Backbone as ProteinMPNN parsed JSONL, in Angstrom:
{"seq_chain_A": "MEIKDGLYYSEDHEWVRVEGDKAYIGLTDFAQEHLGDIVFVEAPDLDGQFEAGAVIGAIESVKAVSDMHTPVSGKVLAANEILDDSPDLLNKDPYGQHIAVLEMADRADLDKLMSSADYAAFCDKEAE", "coords_chain_A": {"N_chain_A": [[-24.107, 11.41, 3.716], [-26.249, 11.992, 6.387], [-26.065, 12.485, 9.894], [-27.732, 13.109, 12.751], [-27.115, 15.115, 15.605], [-27.885, 14.642, 19.131], [-29.651, 12.576, 19.077], [-30.45, 9.101, 19.649], [-29.021, 6.041, 18.461], [-29.487, 2.891, 16.787], [-28.037, -0.347, 16.08], [-29.495, -1.437, 14.077], [-30.041, 0.609, 12.479], [-32.035, 2.524, 13.22], [-33.287, 5.567, 14.561], [-33.715, 7.353, 17.651], [-35.608, 9.774, 19.254], [-35.935, 11.415, 22.256], [-38.495, 12.576, 24.27], [-39.436, 13.558, 27.2], [-41.137, 10.876, 28.567], [-41.561, 9.712, 26.17], [-40.625, 8.061, 23.187], [-39.625, 8.806, 20.069], [-39.429, 7.136, 17.077], [-37.478, 6.506, 14.27], [-36.193, 6.054, 10.874], [-32.819, 5.926, 9.837], [-30.718, 8.143, 7.854], [-28.623, 6.778, 6.663], [-29.793, 4.166, 6.429], [-32.128, 4.682, 4.786], [-30.847, 5.493, 2.472], [-29.512, 3.192, 1.652], [-31.678, 1.486, 1.29], [-33.066, 2.564, -0.855], [-35.643, 3.864, -3.005], [-38.409, 4.354, -1.032], [-41.44, 2.68, -0.76], [-43.535, 1.728, 0.74], [-44.734, 1.652, 4.109], [-45.059, -0.238, 6.925], [-46.557, 0.263, 9.806], [-46.459, -0.079, 13.419], [-49.095, -1.584, 15.448], [-51.402, 0.369, 17.313], [-51.18, 0.722, 20.835], [-49.766, -1.623, 21.077], [-47.455, -3.691, 22.749], [-43.973, -3.821, 23.111], [-40.751, -5.358, 23.338], [-37.411, -4.124, 23.605], [-35.626, -4.224, 20.573], [-37.432, -5.84, 19.223], [-39.387, -6.697, 16.33], [-41.318, -4.262, 14.877], [-42.591, -3.441, 12.619], [-42.459, -2.901, 9.072], [-40.433, -1.834, 6.31], [-40.754, -1.149, 3.002], [-39.047, -1.032, 0.01], [-38.071, -0.221, -3.402], [-36.033, -1.89, -3.786], [-35.928, -3.776, -1.644], [-37.439, -5.491, 1.227], [-37.509, -4.527, 4.55], [-37.251, -5.313, 7.958], [-38.587, -3.389, 10.606], [-37.267, -2.402, 13.639], [-37.72, -1.876, 17.166], [-35.823, 0.25, 19.116], [-36.156, 0.62, 21.776], [-38.004, -0.552, 24.64], [-41.583, -0.718, 25.137], [-44.901, 0.808, 24.948], [-46.902, 1.305, 22.123], [-47.834, 4.447, 21.22], [-48.533, 6.063, 19.076], [-48.647, 6.11, 15.534], [-47.044, 7.335, 12.593], [-49.203, 8.57, 10.492], [-49.066, 9.961, 8.132], [-47.18, 8.716, 6.548], [-48.516, 6.647, 5.435], [-49.714, 7.479, 3.063], [-47.611, 8.831, 1.91], [-44.957, 7.46, 1.796], [-42.432, 7.967, 0.76], [-41.506, 10.221, 1.974], [-39.692, 9.463, 3.919], [-37.399, 9.088, 2.458], [-36.904, 11.658, 1.626], [-36.697, 13.264, 3.988], [-35.492, 11.833, 6.401], [-35.04, 12.241, 9.154], [-36.934, 14.035, 9.859], [-39.329, 12.731, 9.841], [-40.867, 10.634, 11.902], [-41.575, 7.154, 12.589], [-42.995, 5.79, 14.516], [-44.352, 6.342, 17.85], [-43.389, 5.591, 21.063], [-44.3, 4.864, 24.431], [-41.92, 4.815, 26.691], [-40.828, 1.934, 28.441], [-38.606, 1.397, 29.908], [-36.034, 3.429, 30.665], [-33.433, 2.693, 30.725], [-32.916, 1.264, 28.469], [-31.948, 3.095, 26.666], [-29.303, 3.342, 27.258], [-28.043, 1.363, 25.928], [-27.859, 2.104, 23.346], [-26.357, 4.018, 20.597], [-24.435, 7.016, 20.461], [-24.413, 9.992, 18.299], [-21.775, 10.253, 17.318], [-20.669, 7.731, 17.83], [-22.381, 6.241, 16.212], [-21.737, 7.231, 13.661], [-19.117, 6.209, 13.357], [-19.779, 3.485, 13.415], [-21.305, 3.257, 11.113], [-19.322, 3.87, 9.17], [-17.685, 1.655, 9.408], [-19.493, -0.344, 8.53], [-19.753, 0.404, 5.888], [-17.366, -0.28, 4.744]], "CA_chain_A": [[-24.95, 10.799, 4.764], [-26.471, 12.876, 7.55], [-26.302, 11.909, 11.206], [-28.141, 14.257, 13.613], [-26.735, 15.059, 17.039], [-28.98, 14.694, 20.055], [-30.521, 11.387, 18.935], [-29.819, 7.801, 19.94], [-28.98, 5.212, 17.286], [-29.329, 1.429, 17.003], [-27.261, -1.084, 15.064], [-30.417, -1.727, 12.965], [-30.216, 1.891, 11.747], [-33.137, 3.36, 13.634], [-32.965, 6.644, 15.476], [-34.69, 7.615, 18.754], [-35.608, 11.092, 19.868], [-36.609, 11.267, 23.537], [-39.218, 13.751, 24.784], [-40.06, 13.054, 28.423], [-41.138, 9.385, 28.542], [-41.883, 9.297, 24.852], [-39.541, 7.791, 22.258], [-39.992, 8.899, 18.655], [-38.53, 6.206, 16.38], [-37.476, 6.63, 12.803], [-35.198, 5.401, 10.035], [-31.683, 6.836, 9.631], [-30.381, 8.485, 6.524], [-27.876, 5.65, 6.157], [-30.777, 3.132, 6.048], [-32.928, 5.058, 3.628], [-29.953, 5.553, 1.35], [-29.255, 1.83, 1.22], [-32.881, 0.859, 0.846], [-33.528, 3.159, -2.107], [-36.971, 4.564, -2.98], [-39.341, 3.67, -0.135], [-42.775, 2.668, -1.379], [-44.539, 1.315, 1.719], [-44.333, 1.571, 5.538], [-45.995, -0.947, 7.791], [-46.338, 0.797, 11.16], [-46.977, -0.98, 14.491], [-50.475, -1.353, 15.953], [-51.537, 1.169, 18.546], [-51.279, -0.004, 22.13], [-48.904, -2.804, 21.07], [-46.332, -3.722, 23.701], [-42.827, -4.448, 22.478], [-39.474, -5.328, 24.007], [-36.345, -3.55, 22.803], [-35.098, -5.157, 19.572], [-38.53, -6.533, 18.576], [-39.866, -6.153, 15.054], [-42.592, -3.523, 15.068], [-43.194, -3.11, 11.346], [-41.563, -3.181, 7.922], [-40.201, -0.821, 5.359], [-40.626, -1.742, 1.665], [-38.493, -0.183, -1.055], [-38.023, -0.832, -4.704], [-34.957, -2.915, -3.729], [-36.082, -4.86, -0.611], [-38.298, -5.3, 2.386], [-36.676, -4.632, 5.763], [-37.965, -5.232, 9.239], [-38.337, -2.204, 11.486], [-37.118, -2.827, 15.02], [-37.804, -0.825, 18.126], [-34.612, 0.264, 19.913], [-36.513, 0.708, 23.184], [-39.204, -1.31, 24.951], [-42.655, 0.204, 25.547], [-46.243, 0.705, 24.392], [-47.084, 2.187, 20.985], [-48.823, 5.518, 21.476], [-48.946, 6.62, 17.821], [-47.901, 5.847, 14.275], [-47.061, 8.501, 11.71], [-50.13, 8.22, 9.456], [-48.652, 10.623, 6.909], [-46.396, 7.774, 5.795], [-49.457, 5.72, 4.735], [-49.92, 7.997, 1.689], [-46.388, 9.413, 1.391], [-43.791, 6.758, 2.396], [-41.238, 8.561, 0.214], [-40.995, 11.283, 2.864], [-38.548, 8.913, 4.629], [-36.217, 9.35, 1.672], [-36.645, 13.078, 1.5], [-36.38, 13.837, 5.268], [-35.573, 10.712, 7.322], [-35.037, 12.704, 10.54], [-38.116, 14.831, 10.059], [-40.459, 11.848, 9.876], [-40.798, 9.438, 12.738], [-42.461, 6.095, 12.153], [-43.835, 5.461, 15.624], [-44.037, 6.919, 19.171], [-43.598, 4.625, 22.154], [-44.147, 5.251, 25.812], [-40.838, 3.928, 27.117], [-41.018, 1.153, 29.664], [-37.328, 1.36, 30.667], [-35.089, 4.358, 30.109], [-32.122, 2.027, 30.661], [-32.722, 0.796, 27.069], [-31.203, 4.095, 25.945], [-27.859, 3.131, 27.545], [-27.545, 0.349, 24.976], [-27.873, 2.728, 22.042], [-25.155, 4.744, 20.259], [-24.489, 8.46, 20.223], [-24.189, 10.314, 16.918], [-20.355, 10.007, 17.001], [-20.497, 6.277, 17.773], [-23.12, 5.737, 15.058], [-20.929, 7.547, 12.499], [-18.049, 5.199, 13.296], [-20.419, 2.233, 13.1], [-21.619, 3.312, 9.651], [-18.096, 3.792, 8.447], [-17.254, 0.214, 9.384], [-20.424, -1.089, 7.698], [-19.544, 0.787, 4.487], [-16.09, -0.875, 4.263]], "C_chain_A": [[-25.039, 11.765, 5.916], [-26.725, 12.056, 8.833], [-26.581, 13.076, 12.118], [-27.64, 14.01, 15.057], [-28.005, 15.115, 17.885], [-29.966, 13.504, 19.953], [-29.732, 10.171, 19.41], [-29.976, 6.955, 18.683], [-28.845, 3.739, 17.576], [-28.526, 0.857, 15.876], [-28.142, -1.489, 13.885], [-30.766, -0.48, 12.178], [-31.551, 2.567, 11.938], [-32.6, 4.453, 14.561], [-34.07, 6.812, 16.505], [-34.487, 9.035, 19.218], [-36.49, 11.018, 21.095], [-37.221, 12.597, 23.945], [-39.995, 13.295, 26.029], [-39.957, 11.516, 28.453], [-41.502, 8.832, 27.205], [-40.651, 9.152, 23.986], [-40.1, 7.835, 20.877], [-38.925, 8.109, 17.907], [-38.632, 6.397, 14.885], [-36.313, 5.888, 12.18], [-34.091, 6.368, 9.746], [-31.481, 7.104, 8.151], [-29.541, 7.373, 5.892], [-28.822, 4.503, 5.625], [-31.544, 3.461, 4.815], [-32.096, 5.097, 2.35], [-29.692, 4.172, 0.76], [-30.514, 1.098, 0.755], [-33.354, 1.325, -0.559], [-34.894, 3.714, -1.905], [-37.962, 3.715, -2.132], [-40.755, 3.797, -0.676], [-43.893, 2.284, -0.398], [-43.949, 1.248, 3.15], [-45.424, 0.866, 6.293], [-45.675, -0.542, 9.214], [-46.907, -0.187, 12.177], [-48.383, -0.615, 14.856], [-50.427, -0.517, 17.216], [-51.729, 0.311, 19.712], [-50.455, -1.277, 22.142], [-47.802, -2.649, 22.051], [-45.162, -4.455, 23.073], [-41.59, -4.342, 23.391], [-38.46, -4.702, 23.046], [-35.786, -4.568, 21.847], [-36.171, -5.866, 18.807], [-38.864, -5.879, 17.24], [-41.233, -5.518, 15.285], [-43.266, -3.169, 13.751], [-42.224, -3.468, 10.242], [-41.506, -1.926, 6.998], [-39.953, -1.48, 4.004], [-40.076, -0.685, 0.678], [-38.525, -0.869, -2.379], [-36.984, -1.95, -4.72], [-35.257, -4.068, -2.803], [-37.151, -4.513, 0.385], [-37.44, -5.518, 3.614], [-37.554, -4.523, 6.947], [-37.599, -3.94, 9.938], [-38.368, -2.692, 12.902], [-37.312, -1.614, 15.923], [-36.542, -0.842, 19.002], [-34.913, 0.279, 21.433], [-37.799, -0.118, 23.427], [-40.28, -0.271, 25.369], [-43.922, -0.075, 24.774], [-46.333, 1.748, 23.247], [-48.251, 3.168, 21.267], [-49.378, 6.047, 20.149], [-48.079, 6.1, 16.711], [-48.077, 7.038, 13.36], [-47.937, 8.151, 10.47], [-49.864, 8.906, 8.138], [-47.93, 9.694, 5.974], [-47.256, 6.75, 5.052], [-49.583, 6.198, 3.256], [-48.62, 8.509, 1.068], [-45.148, 8.739, 2.028], [-42.451, 7.35, 1.925], [-40.697, 9.7, 1.056], [-39.78, 10.76, 3.722], [-37.27, 9.04, 3.783], [-35.877, 10.812, 1.632], [-36.12, 13.714, 2.836], [-36.441, 12.755, 6.353], [-35.592, 11.144, 8.802], [-36.222, 13.585, 10.868], [-39.391, 14.001, 10.157], [-40.243, 10.637, 10.752], [-41.776, 8.421, 12.196], [-43.425, 5.725, 13.273], [-43.378, 6.214, 16.907], [-44.383, 5.869, 20.187], [-43.528, 5.337, 23.487], [-43.083, 4.278, 26.378], [-41.115, 3.237, 28.438], [-39.813, 1.183, 30.55], [-36.294, 2.264, 30.05], [-33.654, 3.75, 30.008], [-31.857, 1.477, 29.225], [-31.882, 1.797, 26.295], [-29.669, 3.926, 26.123], [-27.226, 2.166, 26.575], [-27.438, 0.883, 23.539], [-26.572, 3.575, 21.838], [-25.442, 6.28, 20.208], [-24.25, 8.746, 18.747], [-22.756, 9.963, 16.479], [-20.107, 8.474, 16.847], [-21.215, 5.676, 16.585], [-22.352, 6.031, 13.777], [-19.812, 6.554, 12.294], [-18.584, 3.869, 12.864], [-20.728, 2.176, 11.622], [-20.369, 3.225, 8.759], [-17.562, 2.366, 8.33], [-18.148, -0.595, 8.466], [-20.181, -0.8, 6.213], [-18.278, 0.201, 3.905], [-16.329, -2.154, 3.475]], "O_chain_A": [[-24.027, 12.297, 6.373], [-27.485, 11.088, 8.841], [-25.737, 13.962, 12.249], [-27.724, 12.916, 15.615], [-29.055, 15.57, 17.43], [-30.974, 13.454, 20.659], [-28.51, 10.217, 19.552], [-30.936, 7.12, 17.93], [-28.153, 3.362, 18.523], [-28.348, 1.491, 14.836], [-27.634, -1.843, 12.821], [-31.656, -0.49, 11.328], [-32.14, 3.107, 11.002], [-31.593, 4.272, 15.247], [-35.222, 6.455, 16.258], [-33.375, 9.459, 19.532], [-37.649, 10.614, 21.011], [-36.541, 13.622, 23.961], [-41.078, 12.72, 25.916], [-38.87, 10.942, 28.376], [-41.733, 7.63, 27.071], [-39.745, 9.985, 24.026], [-40.948, 7.02, 20.517], [-37.724, 8.341, 18.049], [-39.722, 6.443, 14.313], [-35.555, 5.193, 12.856], [-34.36, 7.529, 9.436], [-32.005, 6.385, 7.3], [-29.722, 7.057, 4.717], [-28.636, 3.979, 4.526], [-31.628, 2.653, 3.89], [-32.59, 4.77, 1.271], [-29.654, 3.997, -0.458], [-30.434, 0.194, -0.077], [-33.954, 0.564, -1.318], [-35.29, 4.013, -0.779], [-38.291, 2.573, -2.454], [-41.208, 4.892, -1.008], [-45.071, 2.498, -0.689], [-42.805, 0.835, 3.343], [-46.574, 1.307, 6.308], [-44.653, -0.945, 9.77], [-47.738, -1.028, 11.836], [-48.831, 0.506, 14.618], [-49.547, -0.67, 18.063], [-52.373, -0.735, 19.623], [-50.448, -1.969, 23.16], [-47.248, -1.558, 22.182], [-45.316, -5.565, 22.563], [-41.42, -3.361, 24.116], [-38.634, -4.748, 21.828], [-35.49, -5.689, 22.261], [-35.856, -6.472, 17.783], [-38.657, -4.682, 17.043], [-42.159, -6.14, 15.806], [-44.385, -2.655, 13.748], [-41.287, -4.24, 10.445], [-42.426, -1.109, 6.954], [-39.034, -2.287, 3.872], [-40.615, 0.416, 0.565], [-38.972, -2.012, -2.468], [-37.042, -2.849, -5.56], [-34.904, -5.21, -3.098], [-37.696, -3.409, 0.397], [-36.741, -6.524, 3.737], [-38.502, -3.737, 6.964], [-36.465, -3.466, 9.872], [-39.337, -3.311, 13.343], [-37.099, -0.475, 15.508], [-36.23, -1.883, 19.581], [-34.041, -0.01, 22.253], [-38.579, -0.341, 22.5], [-39.99, 0.824, 25.851], [-44.017, -1.059, 24.039], [-45.904, 2.893, 23.389], [-49.403, 2.801, 21.502], [-50.543, 6.436, 20.078], [-46.933, 5.702, 16.918], [-49.13, 7.675, 13.349], [-47.461, 7.517, 9.528], [-50.387, 8.475, 7.11], [-48.03, 9.831, 4.755], [-46.775, 6.068, 4.146], [-49.556, 5.384, 2.333], [-48.52, 8.615, -0.154], [-44.381, 9.403, 2.726], [-41.447, 7.237, 2.629], [-39.549, 10.109, 0.877], [-38.96, 11.555, 4.179], [-36.172, 9.093, 4.338], [-34.703, 11.183, 1.607], [-35.237, 14.571, 2.818], [-37.372, 12.766, 7.158], [-36.145, 10.415, 9.624], [-36.487, 13.855, 12.04], [-40.439, 14.534, 10.525], [-39.516, 9.715, 10.381], [-42.691, 8.759, 11.445], [-44.573, 5.376, 12.997], [-42.233, 6.647, 17.035], [-45.485, 5.32, 20.201], [-42.781, 6.302, 23.649], [-43.332, 3.081, 26.517], [-41.566, 3.846, 29.408], [-39.914, 1.025, 31.766], [-35.721, 1.924, 29.015], [-32.801, 4.262, 29.283], [-30.707, 1.262, 28.841], [-31.174, 1.414, 25.364], [-28.876, 4.312, 25.264], [-26.006, 2.149, 26.415], [-26.978, 0.18, 22.639], [-25.811, 3.804, 22.778], [-26.561, 6.718, 19.943], [-23.914, 7.826, 18.001], [-22.557, 9.433, 15.386], [-19.457, 8.007, 15.912], [-20.731, 4.709, 15.998], [-22.306, 5.183, 12.886], [-19.581, 6.101, 11.173], [-17.965, 3.176, 12.056], [-20.452, 1.179, 10.955], [-20.387, 2.571, 7.716], [-17.06, 1.949, 7.286], [-17.663, -1.434, 7.707], [-20.385, -1.677, 5.374], [-18.12, 0.181, 2.684], [-15.378, -2.776, 3.004]]}, "name": "protein", "num_of_chains": 1, "seq": "MEIKDGLYYSEDHEWVRVEGDKAYIGLTDFAQEHLGDIVFVEAPDLDGQFEAGAVIGAIESVKAVSDMHTPVSGKVLAANEILDDSPDLLNKDPYGQHIAVLEMADRADLDKLMSSADYAAFCDKEAE"}
């Protein structure tokens, strides 16, 4: 399982990469590994406003359908349209493919997320 440094992580197994006031949100390696082969990604609507923790889409795999949550509040600026035709890219490179980009409403949301070290410990506990 790969966990990248320099990202923020949620308990719902999403990662956040911050660039200025933009938050790129994706699915962690832990999550994609447990979901199995991903066959469909439902991305959020552009300009949608969401609170941190809200469901913004869904990930469908051959095993299950899982809600996608946003770890930060804000407005959806973009969705990764490449995933419409190639959702399996989340299995191949989960940190190289974001699902959505939000304009963050409150940077304090980041304080509630985990560092890579904290997320590794969290995943170890979940795997027990």
